[in-house]
N, C-alpha and C positions, 0 to 999 in steps of 0.2 A: 504493500500500500504506500502511495506517495506521501512524503512528509508534508503535513498541512501547516505551513508557516503562519497563516492567519490564526489558526486555532492556538498554536504555541504562543504567539504574540499576545492574544487576548488573555490566555491563562496566566502568562507571566506578568502582564500588566495588573490583572486582578489580584494576583498573589502579593506582589510588592505593595500595591495600594492597601490591601487589607492589613498587612503586617504594620505598615506605617500608621494607618488609622487606628488600629487596635492599641498600638503602643501609646500614641498621643492621647487616646481616650481613657486608658486604664492604668498605664504603667509609668508614663513620663514624669508626672508630678512627684509621685512617691520616690522614684529613683533619684530625681534631682534633689529633693529634700534630704534624702539619706546621705548622698554624697557631699552636699554642702555642710551638713551637720558633722560629717567626719573630716571636714576640711580638705576634701579632695576636689580637684577640678572636674567639671562635668564633660562627659562625652557619651554619645550613643553607643550601645552594643553594635558590633559589626553587622548583624542581620538588619537592625533598624537603620543603620547608617547607609547600607547598600540600598535598602528599600526606599529611603528618603531621596537618595540620589538618582536611582534608576526609574522610579515610578513616573515622574513627569516626562522623562525622555521617551520611555516606552509608550506612554499615553499619547504623546504628540505623534510618534511614528504610527501608532494604531489609527489615529484620527485621519492623518494625511493619507495613509495607505488605503484606508477603507472608504473615505469619502471625497478625496481630492484626486490623487494620481498614484498609480502603482507601476513599478518597473517590471518588465518582462524581458526574457531573452528569447530570440528566435531560434528554435531548435531544428527546423527543417527548411527545405528549399521550395516549399509549396507556394510561397508568396514572392518568389523572384519574378522580375527584377526589382520590384518595389522594396522588398525586405529580403535580406540575405542571412544565411546562417551566422549566428554570433553577432547580429545586430541587437543592441539593447534599446528597448523602446519604453516610452511612457504611455500609460493608458488613462484616459480621462474617466474617472469613476462617477461623475455626477451628470454627464451629458444625458444619459437615459434614465436618471433618477437615482436616489440614494438607497442603498441596501445595507442591511445590518451585516457586519462581518461574521464569517463562519456560516450563519444561517441563510444568508443571501436573500432575506425577505425584503421586498421593496417597501420603504416607509414614506418616500416622497417621489412623486412622478413629475419629471420635467419634460423631456423631449422623447422622440422616437427615432430609431435608426432610419436613415434614408439610403436610397440606392447609391452605391459608390462608397459608403462608409466602410472603413476597415475595423472589424470588431474582434475582440477577444471574448471567448465563451468557453463554457464547460459543457462539452457535448454529452447528450444522454448515453451515447454509445461508448464514451470514455470519461465518466464523471470525475475521475481523479486527475484529469489532465486539463491544461489550458491550451486551446487551439485558437488560431487567428486566420481569418478569411475576409473576403470582401462581400458585402451585401449586394445581391443581384436582384432578388425578388422580395417584395413586401407582402404583408398579409392580403390575400385576395387576388394577387397577381397570378397570371397563367404563364409559366415558364417552359420553354421548349429548348432543348439542347440537341442539335443535329450536327454531327461531325465537329467542326471547330466553331460553328456559329451558334449564337444564342438569340432567341426571340423572347421578348417580354410583352405580354398582352397583344400578341400578333405583330409586333414591330421588331424588326431586326436591330439588335444593338450594334450601332455603327462602329467600324474599326478602320484604321488607316495604316497601311504597311510603313514601317520605319526602316527595317532592313535586318540583316543577319545579326544575331546576338554576338556582341563583341565584349566578352568578359575577360577575366584574368585566368589564363591557362594554368597558372600555378595553384589556383583554387580548384579543388576536385569537383565542386558543385558547378562552378562556371564551366570547367572543361567538359563535364558530362553534357551540358546543354549545347556547347559548341560542337562537340563530336556528333551529337544527335541532329545537327542541322537546325538548331533553334533559331526562330525568327521573332523579331519584336514588332508589336503593333500598338498603336494608340487606340484605346477603347474609350468610348464616350457613354457613360451611364448617367443620363439626365444632367448633362453638363459637367460631370466629374470626369476629367480626362486623366487617364493613368495608362501605364504601359503593362502589357501582358506578353507572355512568351508562349509560342506554339512550337512544338517539336514533332513534325509530321513523321519522323523516322520511328518514333515509338508512341504515337498518340493513342490515347485510351478511349477515344470516342465510341468505338463499337461496344464497349462495355457499359455505356451509359444506359441505365434502366429505362428512362422514359422515351428515348428516341424521338419519334415524331408525336408522341402522345403528350399533351400539355399536363404539367403538374400545377394544380391549383394550390397555392401556398395557403395553409390553414391560418385562421385568425391567431394572433399572438405568436406567430412563427415567422422565420426568415429563411429565404433560400440563399445560401452562401457558396462562393466558389473561390479557389485560389487563383492568383494572377499567373502562376506557372501552370497553365491550364491542363497540360498533359501529364503532370506529376503532382496531383493534388487529390487527396481524399476529402470530399466535401458533400454538399447536399445532393449531388448527382448520384451518389452511392449510398449515403446514409439517411437522407431525408432532411427536412427543414429543422432549423434550430429554434427551440422554444424561447420566447422572450424572457422567461424566468431564468434561463441559463446564461444570459448575457452578462459579461463582466464589465465591459466599457468600450470606449472608442479609442483606438490607437491614434496618436497625433504627433509623435516626435521621436526621432532617433537621438538619444543622448550619448551613446557610445557605440562604436563599431570596431570589432576586431578584424573586420574584413578590409576596411580602408578608412583612414582618418577623414577623408573627404566626405564621408557619409554622415559624420557627426554634425548635428544641428539640422538635419533634414526634417522639414515639416511634411507630414504624411497626408496624402489625399488620393 
């Protein structure tokens, strides 16, 4: 089972807070009076001292991570060329509403995902993992994937050829795309322009379950796809992502082990 850092952080924050609060409520005054009466200088016991020092820090991290922004590392090549392996991104946690940490229950509703958004989510088919894809279909949309083309509500999602993928041959993921004859296209999802990769040499289109049959996206669900279209497990194979499983919207690359030039990239 994957390590649940959010659960660990919440438990640690609560534990340190309780130790500090209990000491101040029931033990602090008597201990201070006893030491002063004995003519000794006052200092907190180490468990209390640690709790007093760490509680506000952990609480701040918990609040920021749960309600403002959370860092994630990209583990796969499914979102190339937009995101590469070992890009470190920030995810906006309040764009789609505030959720309680660990329980993921929405307590405040703000906005909804739009076509073209890059979202992080915990898929029902892998609930202990965080996945990242791009929203293609909204609730009520009819989505068709045929070969390398995508239709939403009967309209072909427009693309424009940019050219062969020119990555870094020293990077095994880039080199794999280059060797497979990867090409880059500009895709336009409701005015959100982004690059996608198609690799006809090993495209997976024949495996797409819906083929020519439209998939009607259920209410409170989203049809998502990776930008590396022929190397992405997504809604074409697993179904739509429920709204309750969304973590947030990816918006910024704050560190990249692939290239320093990617640092500071605003995602769209």
